[in-house]
C-alpha positions, 0 to 999 in steps of 0.5 A: 144347455140347450132346451127343446120345445115339445110340439104340441101340434105337428103337419099331417103325415100326407106330404099333400096335406098343410093341415095340422094334428093337435096331440091329444093329452088325455084319452086313450089310443094312438096319436093322429097321424092324419088329420082325416081318413081322407088323408089316411086314405090317399096316403096308403093310395100313393105309397102302393102305387109308389111301390108299384111303379118301382117294382115295375120299373126294375124289370125294365132297362132304360135311361129314361127308366132310371131317371123315373125310378129314381124319381118315384124312390125319392118321393116314397122317402116321404111316404114311410111304411108306418107301423100301427102297433105301439111301441 
């Protein structure tokens, strides 16, 4: 039987940040997904920009636009929609 080590720290959800967020074993509230408010704001801003770019590119038609659209969609994978509600 394989055992899995459960991490006590994970990388910040902002793909451009390499800092870690520690699991909070005590206290209440949500676990941290971002290392700082700055990273959370940058994540949200970048995600919104990518969505706007994808929606704008859908209205145009060219081979270059297809490549840019594919690149924006690929980048958006690293910025999933965050569900702020607790399960």
